[in-house]
C-alpha positions as CSV (number, residue, x, y, z in Angstrom):
1,M,-25.2,6.5,14.7
2,I,-21.5,6.6,15.4
3,L,-21.8,9.8,17.4
4,V,-24.7,11.2,19.4
5,A,-24.4,14.4,21.4
6,K,-27.4,15.7,23.5
7,N,-28.0,19.1,25.1
8,I,-24.3,20.1,25.1
9,H,-23.6,23.3,27.1
10,K,-20.3,24.9,27.8
11,S,-19.4,28.2,29.5
12,Y,-16.1,29.9,30.3
13,T,-16.5,32.2,33.3
14,D,-19.6,34.3,32.4
15,L,-19.5,33.5,28.6
16,H,-22.0,30.9,27.6
17,I,-20.4,29.4,24.4
18,L,-22.6,26.3,23.7
19,K,-26.3,26.6,24.4
20,G,-27.8,23.1,24.1
21,I,-26.3,21.4,21.1
22,D,-27.9,18.2,19.8
23,L,-26.1,16.2,17.1
24,S,-26.1,12.8,15.5
25,V,-23.6,11.6,12.9
26,A,-23.9,8.4,10.9
27,K,-21.0,6.1,10.2
28,G,-19.3,7.0,6.9
29,E,-20.7,10.5,6.9
30,I,-18.7,13.7,6.2
31,L,-20.2,16.5,8.3
32,A,-19.1,20.1,7.9
33,I,-19.8,22.6,10.7
34,V,-19.6,26.2,9.6
35,G,-20.3,29.6,11.1
36,S,-18.6,32.9,11.8
37,S,-15.8,33.3,14.3
38,G,-17.1,33.1,17.9
39,A,-20.1,30.9,17.0
40,G,-18.7,28.0,19.1
41,K,-17.5,25.7,16.3
42,T,-14.1,25.0,17.8
43,T,-15.4,24.6,21.3
44,L,-17.9,22.1,20.0
45,L,-15.2,20.2,18.1
46,Q,-13.0,20.0,21.2
47,I,-15.8,18.5,23.2
48,L,-16.8,16.0,20.5
49,G,-13.1,15.1,20.3
50,T,-12.9,14.7,24.1
51,L,-10.2,17.4,24.4
52,D,-12.6,19.4,26.7
53,S,-15.7,18.3,28.7
54,P,-19.2,19.8,28.6
55,D,-20.8,21.5,31.6
56,Q,-24.0,19.8,30.8
57,G,-25.2,17.1,28.3
58,T,-24.0,13.7,27.1
59,L,-21.8,12.4,24.3
60,E,-21.5,8.9,23.0
61,I,-19.0,7.7,20.4
62,G,-19.6,4.1,19.2
63,G,-21.9,3.6,22.1
64,I,-19.4,4.7,24.7
65,N,-19.6,7.9,26.8
66,P,-15.9,8.9,26.9
67,F,-16.4,11.3,29.8
68,T,-17.2,8.3,32.1
69,L,-13.7,7.0,31.5
70,N,-10.8,7.7,33.9
71,G,-7.7,9.5,32.6
72,K,-5.7,6.5,31.4
73,K,-8.7,4.9,29.7
74,L,-9.8,8.2,28.1
75,S,-6.3,8.6,26.7
76,A,-6.5,5.1,25.2
77,F,-9.9,5.8,23.8
78,R,-8.6,9.0,22.2
79,N,-5.7,7.2,20.7
80,Q,-7.6,4.2,19.4
81,E,-11.1,5.4,18.5
82,I,-10.8,9.0,17.3
83,S,-8.1,11.1,15.6
84,F,-7.5,14.7,14.6
85,I,-6.3,16.8,11.7
86,F,-5.3,20.4,12.4
87,Q,-4.8,23.5,10.3
88,F,-1.0,23.6,11.0
89,H,-0.5,19.8,10.7
90,Q,1.2,19.5,14.1
91,L,3.9,17.2,12.8
92,L,7.0,16.8,15.0
93,P,9.8,18.5,13.1
94,E,12.6,16.2,14.3
95,F,10.9,13.1,12.9
96,T,10.5,12.0,9.3
97,A,7.1,11.6,7.6
98,V,7.0,7.9,8.3
99,E,8.0,8.3,11.9
100,N,5.3,11.0,12.4
101,V,2.7,8.6,11.0
102,M,3.9,5.7,13.1
103,L,3.6,7.5,16.4
104,P,-0.1,6.8,17.3
105,A,0.4,3.1,16.5
106,L,3.5,3.0,18.7
107,I,1.5,4.6,21.5
108,K,-1.2,2.0,21.0
109,G,1.4,-0.7,21.5
110,V,2.0,-1.9,17.9
111,G,5.5,-3.2,17.3
112,M,8.0,-0.9,15.6
113,Q,8.3,-2.9,12.3
114,D,4.5,-3.4,12.0
115,A,3.9,0.3,12.7
116,R,6.4,1.3,10.1
117,N,5.0,-1.1,7.5
118,E,1.4,0.2,8.0
119,A,2.7,3.8,7.9
120,L,4.4,3.1,4.6
121,V,1.3,1.6,3.1
122,L,-0.7,4.7,4.0
123,L,1.9,7.1,2.7
124,D,2.0,5.1,-0.5
125,R,-1.8,5.3,-0.9
126,L,-1.7,9.0,-0.4
127,G,1.1,9.5,-3.0
128,L,3.9,10.1,-0.5
129,K,5.9,6.9,-0.9
130,D,9.0,8.8,-2.0
131,R,8.7,11.4,0.8
132,A,8.5,8.9,3.7
133,D,12.0,9.6,5.0
134,H,11.8,13.4,4.6
135,K,11.3,15.7,7.6
136,P,8.4,18.1,7.6
137,S,10.6,21.0,6.7
138,E,11.4,19.2,3.5
139,L,7.8,18.7,2.5
140,S,5.4,21.1,0.9
141,G,2.3,22.3,2.7
142,G,0.1,19.8,0.9
143,E,2.5,16.9,1.6
144,Q,2.6,17.9,5.3
145,Q,-1.2,17.8,5.4
146,R,-1.4,14.4,3.7
147,T,1.1,13.1,6.1
148,A,-1.1,14.4,8.9
149,V,-4.0,12.5,7.3
150,C,-2.0,9.3,7.2
151,R,-1.2,9.8,10.9
152,A,-4.9,10.3,11.6
153,L,-5.7,7.0,9.8
154,I,-3.1,4.6,11.2
155,N,-5.2,3.4,14.1
156,K,-8.3,3.0,12.0
157,P,-10.4,5.5,14.1
158,K,-14.1,5.6,14.2
159,I,-14.1,9.4,13.6
160,I,-11.6,11.9,12.3
161,F,-12.1,15.4,13.6
162,A,-10.6,18.1,11.3
163,D,-10.2,21.7,12.5
164,E,-9.8,24.1,9.5
165,P,-7.8,21.4,7.7
166,S,-7.4,23.4,4.5
167,G,-6.9,26.8,6.2
168,N,-3.1,26.8,5.6
169,L,-3.2,25.4,2.1
170,D,-3.2,27.1,-1.3
171,S,-6.3,26.5,-3.5
172,Q,-4.8,23.5,-5.4
173,N,-3.7,21.7,-2.3
174,A,-7.0,22.5,-0.6
175,A,-8.9,21.0,-3.5
176,E,-6.8,17.9,-3.3
177,L,-7.5,17.6,0.4
178,H,-11.2,18.0,-0.2
179,A,-11.1,15.2,-2.8
180,L,-9.1,13.1,-0.3
181,F,-11.9,13.3,2.3
182,I,-14.3,11.9,-0.3
183,Q,-11.8,9.1,-1.1
184,L,-11.6,8.2,2.6
185,R,-15.3,8.0,2.9
186,D,-15.7,5.9,-0.2
187,E,-12.7,3.5,0.5
188,F,-12.7,3.2,4.2
189,D,-16.3,4.2,5.2
190,Q,-14.5,6.9,7.3
191,T,-16.6,9.3,9.3
192,V,-15.2,12.9,9.3
193,I,-16.4,15.9,11.2
194,I,-14.9,19.1,9.8
195,V,-15.0,22.7,11.2
196,T,-14.2,25.0,8.4
197,H,-14.6,28.5,6.9
198,N,-13.9,27.1,3.4
199,D,-17.2,27.2,1.6
200,S,-16.2,24.7,-1.1
201,L,-15.0,22.2,1.5
202,A,-18.2,22.6,3.4
203,R,-20.4,22.1,0.4
204,M,-18.7,18.9,-0.7
205,A,-19.7,17.3,2.6
206,D,-22.6,15.0,2.9
207,R,-24.2,17.5,5.3
208,M,-23.5,21.0,6.4
209,L,-24.6,22.6,9.7
210,T,-24.3,26.3,10.5
211,M,-23.6,27.5,14.1
212,R,-24.6,30.9,15.4
213,D,-24.3,32.1,19.0
214,G,-23.7,28.6,20.3
215,V,-26.6,26.8,18.6
216,F,-27.3,25.3,15.2
217,V,-29.4,27.4,12.9
218,Q,-31.3,26.4,9.7
219,N,-29.3,26.7,6.5
220,D,-30.7,28.9,3.8
């Protein structure tokens, strides 16, 4: 298993959000986590993605418990081992598509030209070769999201965490993004954990888990 979480609890003041989550995810698996607003999906994703820490429980990614790492090592782990795709892309507006994709590689310490070459390869594979030197404001919503996927892939992460990745896309671009996740799994053996309200995205995953009141419940 590429990710194993055991007995994850999380509270904010008196609000008990996560109430003992157990989860194992295999390498190359696409997992969708669904549930109504307030069920705890985003809180869980933030903990699995090391953006927040649990009050109780353990997490291992690739055999490493990231919460035992100090700040600098945790930042390096986050940069090199995992990546994120967000609903609103989070592209830096002053940078071009290729520059946005390059950033995680540059942070990792990859040289400028090597990072650019790798970014261009990814943009080409996702149909964005001719858009590489365009800034986000010059890209469509679907092009922005595919650029964000390239950025997520550049450091060859063990896991991509996606938070409502199609939530800001029209139906055609959402369908293309869904197909892209399948392509990433088939071509790169990429593991993807998705939090979504989109039923069609959830159903194309290898496995779908439903959260309610901070725990997983059995799907109908």
